[in-house]
N, C-alpha and C positions, 0 to 999 in steps of 0.2 A: 451061313448067315446072309440074309438078303439085305443089301445096302442101297440106299439112294444117295445121290450127290446133289446137294442143294447149293446152287451157284456154280455156273459153268464157265468161269474165267480161266486164267492161267493155272491157278491151283486146282480148280475143279477138274480140268483136263487131266492133270497129273494124278489126282486121287482116283478118278474114274478108271484110268488105265491100270493103276496099281490094284484096284479092287477086283479087276478081272471078272471071273464068272460070278463073283458075289454081287456085282453091281447089277441092279435090276431097273434103274431108271435115273433120269436127270430132271431136276426142277430148276427152271430158269425163266425169267420173264421175257427174255428176248432171244436166247440162243436157238438157232434152227434145230439143233439136235435134241432139244429138250422134249421130254415126254409129257411134262406138266408145266404150266406157267406159275402155279401157286402151290405151296406146300399143302394147303387145305384141299387141293384137288386130288391128292394121292390117296387111294384107298388104304386105310390103316392096316389092313391085313396083307398088303403087298410087300411090307418091309419090316425088318427087325431093328435096323439102325440107320442113322443118317450121318453123312460127312458134310459138315456145314462150311462152305468156302465163300461166304458172302462178305461184303464190307462190314465194318463194325456196327454201324447204326442199327440194322435189323436183328442182330444176333440174339439179343436177350429174348425178344419176342418169339423168334423161331425156336430157341432152345426151350422156352417155357411150353410151347405147343407140343414139341416132341416128347419132352420129359413127362408132361401130364398124361401122355398116352403110353408111357412105359417104353419109349424107344431109346435105345442107346445112342450116344452122340460123340463123334470126334469132331471138334471144332477148331478151325484155324486160329492160330495165335494172332495178337493177344486177345484174351477174353476181356473185352472192355465194356463197362457199363457207365452211363452218366451218373447213376447213383451207386456207389460202391457197395451199399447194403444189398443190392440186387444179386450180387454173387453169393452171399450167404443164403439168401432166399432160394436161389437156384440149387445150391448144394442140398438144402433141406428138402426141396421138391424131389430131387433125384433120389434121395435116400428113401423118401416115402413111397415113391413109385417103383423102387427096385431097379431103376435104370442107371446106367453108367454114363457120366459126362466127363470127357477127357479133352484137354486142350493140346493141340498138336505142336510139339516142339521137336521137330525131326532131327535137329542136331544132336540130341541126346543119343542118337543111334549112329552117329559118325564114329567109325572105328577108332580114330585117334582120340576123340573126346572120351570114349569109354576107356581107352588105354591110360589117358591122363588121370581119370577118376580112380582107376585101380592103383596107379602109382601113388597118388596122394593118400589113398586109404591104407596103403601098405605101410606107411610111415618111413619109407626109405629116404625120402627127402628131408626128414626132420621138420623143424619149425619152418613154415613157409613165410618168407618175408614180403614178397611182392608178386603180384600177377598183373600182367599187362596184355590186353587183347586189342587187336585192330580188325575191324570187319568193314569191308568196303566193296561197293559195286558202282557201276557207271550209269545208273538208271535215272539220273536227275531229270533229263529231258522227258523221258517217258512219264515220270511222276508228275512233272509240271504240266504235261498235256492231259492229265487225268483230273476230272472235276472233283472226284472224291479222295484221291490219294494225296494231292498236294494241299493237305489241310492239317489242322491240329498240331500234334507234336512231331510230325514228319518222320525223319529217320530215327528219332528216339524210340517211337513206338514200333517201328518196323524192324530195324536191325538191333536196336537197343534192347528190345524185349528178349531177343535170342541171347544176347550177351549176358543180361542179368539172369536169365534162366540158367545159362551155362555156369555162372558163378555159383548158383545154388545147387546145381547138379554136382559140381566138384567139391564145394566147401560146405554144403549143408545150409542150415538155417542161419545165414549171416545177418548181422544187424543192418538195418537200412540207414546207413550213414552217407549215402551217395549225395554228391553235390555237383552242380554244373561248373565245369572248368571253362568251357566255351561252347557257345551255340550260335552257329552262323547260318545265314540264308544267302549263300553266294549266288545261286541261280533260281531258287524256288521261293515261293511264298512261305511255306513251312520250313523249319530247320532242315538243311541238307548236309550239315557237318556238325557233329556234337561230340564233345569229350566230357565224360563224367568220371568222378574219382571218389574213393572212400578211404579214410584213414583207418588206423588200427592194424591188427595182424590177421590176415595179410593185408597190406596196402593193395588197393585194386584200382587200376586205371583202364577205362574202356573208351575206345575211340571208334566212331561209326560215321560212315560217309556214303553219300550217293555220287561222289565226285572222283571215285577211283576208277579210271578208265579201263583198267584191267582188274577184273574181280579178284579180290584177295582176302585172305584171312591169315593172321599170325597171332601166336600166343607165346609169351615167355613167362615162366614161373621160376623165381629165384628163391632158393631155400638154404637151410643150414648145411645140408649134406650134399647138395648138388643143384641141378637145374633141369628143367624140362621145356621142350620147345615144339610147337606145332607150326607148320607152314602149309597153307592152302587146305582145301577141302576136296573130298573125292570128286565132287561134281566139277571141280575146276582142275583136277589132278595134273601132274602127280602131287600127292600130299605126303609130307614127311613128319615123323615124330622122332625126336632126339632126347635121350636122357643122359646127362653128363653127371659123373660122380666126382665130388670135390676131392682134391689132393691137398693134404696139409703138409707144411704150412702154405705152400702154393705150388702150382705146376699145372701142366696141361692135363685136363681130366680125361680119363677113359670115357668112351661114350658108346651107347647102344642106339642104333638108328633103324628105323623101319620106313620104307617108302612104298606107298600104295599107288598103283596105276589100275584103276578099276572104275566101273560105273558107280554112280551114287546109289548106295544100298539103303539109305535112310528111310525113304518113303515106304518101301516094301516091309522093312523091319518094323517100322512104326505101326503099319496096318496089322501085321501079324500080332504084335504086342497088344494092340487094341482088341482084336478078336479073342486073344487068350484071356484078357481081363474080363471081357463080356461072358465068356464061357465059365470063368471061375466065379462069376457073380460078385466081382470086386465092388466095394462100396465107393461112391463118389467122394473125392477129397479135393476141394478147390482151394486149399490153404496156400498153395504156391501161386495160384492165380490172384488170390486176395492180396498176397504180399506184393506181387508184381504190379497189380493195379494201384495199390497205395503208393509204391515207389515212383511209378511212371507218372501218376497224377501230380504228385508233389514236385517232381522234377519239371514237369510241363508248366506248373504254376510259377516255378522259379524262372523258367525261360520267359514266360509272358510278363512277369514282373520286371525282369531285366530290360525287356523291350519297351516297357512303358515308362521306365525311369528316365 
């Protein structure tokens, strides 16, 4: 499969490297390494698919251009549109043209995230009471210095989209009951520290920040028959997964733990998965993106309303 990378920033560099021999060129308006400045300049017979790594604003127009020409697309998260109906139209266009459009959520390929999903689906934990996740990095200053990144919903759309997608990866089609617990702009114009939560079963609490000076991820799942815990990601390794089995009426639980010390495998695994979907002629399904778009938009409005109060 011949692939072009559209947008050659940080993510574009990663994607181009992972695509390896499949990568046939770069589209970027300013990068010296780019082969073309505009997508319209690329001969349509030179590629089969595109990896879109641009800011949010031009994404929908770029995806329309590519899908109209039957080109498969892997687009960086989140798939945002000013008009939410645009996502439904995009899905319909992709199905008409036979092209695949997939949004990249590479944490779905994190080994411990896959392990957590398998444990939850096995039923060994029983009824899940509560899930708590924390995702933080220390990029506040870098984001503040970027004209386009320190805008809108800030860390909510950036790291929050990963966390909400992970909730759906683990628990399926959960109801959108999330509310803002706190949204702060300690250093940046846009929110740089946000906590959201949802009641029901399981209760879910998601905390995200650009103010964690050491990059970190933690997750705790508490359930009827035990608990499960993730600490860190492969890219920041070592990362650990612990499954504890409840002892009744009480007592120290036996536990199974796995610690990984390895390079981040998620980018390569996600690209292989994308190619397999293309080869299998899988149909585009943007229902997850539509759910995330609706939830993130509503939460952003809640933040803005709070600031205006």
